[in-house]
Every structure is written in structure tokens, then in C-alpha cells.
N, C-alpha and C positions, 0 to 999 in steps of 0.2 A: 117224361117225354119232353122233347124239344118243343119250344113254342115260338121259334123264329128261324127263318131260313135266309141265307145270303147267297146271291147269285154272283159268282166271281168268275169272269171269263167263261161263262157257260156251265160252270160247275156249281152244284148246290152244296152248301155247308149248313149243317143243323147246329143250333145253339140254344142256350137258355137265357132269357132276358135278365133274370135275377143276377146272374154272374156278370153280364155285360153292363147292365145299368149301374151296378155298384163298382165297376172298374173305372169308369171315367164319365165326365160330363158329356163328352162327345157321343158316347154310346147311349147315354140317358136321353139326350135330345133326339137322337136318331130313332129310338125305340118307343117314344111317347108321342101321343097325338098333340094337336095344337092346344087342346083344352088342358093338357098336363096330365091326363089320365092314361094309364097303360093301354096299349092297343089290345083289342079283343083277341083272345086266344082261340075262339071258335074256329077261325080259319087263320092259321099261322101266316103272318105276312112274309112275303119274299122281298128282300131288300137288295137292290142292285148296288154292287160295289165296283167302282171304276177307277178308284184312286191308286190301288195297289194290285200287284199280280196275285193270282190264286195262291201260289206257293208262299208268298209273304203273309197273306191274310190267314192262311192255315197256321203258320208259325205264331201269329199273334194270338189266335184262339188257343193254341197249345200252351202258350205262356200263361194265359189267363186261367186255363183249367188246371194246369199242373203247378203253377206258381214258380216256374223257371224252366230251364232247359238242361238236358244232359249235355256234356261237352261235345258230343259228336252230332247233335241235332241241327246245329246251325252252321252252314258253310260260310267261310270267311267272305266269299264273294257276295253273299246276300246281306252282309251287315249294314251297309249304307242304306239299302232299301228298307231294311227292318228298322233302322234308326228313323228314316222318314215316316214309316208307319206309326212308330211309337209317338212321334211328335204330332202327327195328324190326328191320332185317336186319343191323345193326351194321356198316355200310359207312362207314368213316371218310373215305375219299376222296370218296365221294358227299356225305357230310355237309359236308365242307369246300367242295365246289362249291356246294351250296345256300346255305351261309353267305355265300360270296362274292357270289352273285347277289342275296341279300337285302340285303347291305350296299350294293350299288350303287343300290338304289332307296329307301334309308332317307330319310325326311323327316319333317316335323312331323306330317303326317297319319297316317302308318302306324307310327311308332316304337313306340307302345304295343302294337299288334297283333304286330309283328315280335318285340318283346321277350318277349311272352307265349309265342309259338310257340318261340322260342329256349329258353326255360325248360322248356317241356313236352317238347321233343324233344332235350334235352341238348346243344344247340348252344352250347357254352361260349364259343367265340371270338365268335360272333355276339352272345351275351348281353353280353359285355364291350364289344363295339363299340357296342351300343345304350346301354350305361351311359355310355360316353364321349360319345356324341351328346347324351344327356339332360343330362349335366353341362355341356356346352358351350352348350346352348340352353335351360337350365333356366328362366330368366326368361320367355323367349318361350313356352315350353311351358306354364308355369303360368297364363299369361294367355290362351293360345290355345285350350286344349281341356280340358274338365272331366275327360276320361278320364285325363289325366296325373295330376291330383290324386287320382283314385280309385286309380290304380296305386300312387302313393307312400304314401297314407295310409289307404286302405280295402281295396283288393283284395289278398288274400293269394294268393301263388303256392305251388305245391307245393314244400315243403322249401326255401323261399327267402324271405328278407327283403329287399325291394327297397331300402329305405333303407340297410341294412347293406352290401348289394352295391355301392351307389353310393359309400358312404363308403370301402369297401375299394379300389375302383377309383381314387378320387381320391387316396387316400394312396399307392397304388402309383405313379401317374403323377407325383406330386410328388417322390417319392423318385427315380424314374428321371431326371427332368429335373434334379434337384439333383446327382445323380451325374454326369450328362453335363457340367453346368456346372463341377463341381469338376475333372473330368478335363481340360477345356479350359483352365482356369486353371493347373493344374499343368504341362500340356504347353507352354503358351505362355510361362511364366515372365515375367510382366509386368515391364517395366523401370522403371516409375515410378508414383507415387501417382495421377497423372491417369488412367492406364490402369485402375488398380484401381477408381477412382471411377466410370468409365464402365461397367465390368463390373457393378458393384453396382446401377447404375440400369437395367440391361437386364432386360426381362421374360423369364424362362426358360420 
């Protein structure tokens, strides 16, 4: 039997504390009393949810109970709200899912919007992915859309410097590629100068 109920936009959703408490600290705090002991199950509490829509909270519960989603279960238009809910309820698995879904649709038209959402909702992996995309397509983006220039030079994000973030990502990727190249050279033990010359001319 369920031992907790959520009232979301006038709709009741039934759940089990043991699943929610073990899912995140946010739910653990929500479902325990001030003394730290579990709330009595004699009369299942009804908890009001006003931070997310009913449809989004239902998706959150589905994710927790099923351990994921089928491909058709989440409409793309709900991803940003689901990302917000994942951040709000401190659900890293759900956050990773939303990051993956956003990365699959990233393009010149929406990279600014997705980058901003990633910053607001603490989606670090998605933020770094967007930075890589921006660096790879910087010339096209600067000539394609005024919003990119605003993002880079005018628009300030919460506790985040966009240009510094891009520079850090660029430096990190250059170091990673240089390390890979170095390891390949050491492992291969090139036999002659011609081979060395060819390696130097390769783009890493």
C-alpha cells in the first residue's frame, strides 16, 4: 500500500516513502518530521506540490519507479520542465537523462536556449557539451544569430562567465587530445623520421 499522497494541481498521486526517501535528500527532507523520524503512516500525509505541473511530477514518479523511460514516454516539449524538476528534487539520474535528451537535439537554433537552461538547472554535463558545440561552430554561430553574441558578450548568467567557461573547455580538450597523441606516440615507438614527420602533420 502507498503511504504518502501528493496533491498536484488538484490531482492526487499515491507513492511509497521508501522509494522517494532513497531517491534524494530533497524527498527525504520532505517526508520526514522535524525530529528526523518518519511521518506516521496511520494517516498517510497529503503533501502539496506547487513547484511543478502535474504531468511533470507524474513523469518524475514514473522515472523513480521504473528506473527510466521508454523512448515515447517523454515529449520533447517537456524536457526543460523535467530538467527543472530533476534539479529541484536533486535526482541525478533524471538530470542525466534530460541532459542526454537535450544533447540529441542541440543545433544552431537552440544552443543558446539549451545552454542557459543547463546553467540555471545545474546540468554541468550539458553545459560542457554546449560549450564544445559553440567552440566547434563558433564562426557560423557568430554570423548566424545575434543571440549568440549577446550570450558571449552581454548576457550574464548566474554565477557563470560564458567566455571563461568556453576558454576552460577549450584548454581542457586541447590537453586531453595532446595527452592521447603523446600516449599513441609512446606506445607506437615510431621507427623512422618519416613516421615522426607524418604524426606531426596530423590534426589531433
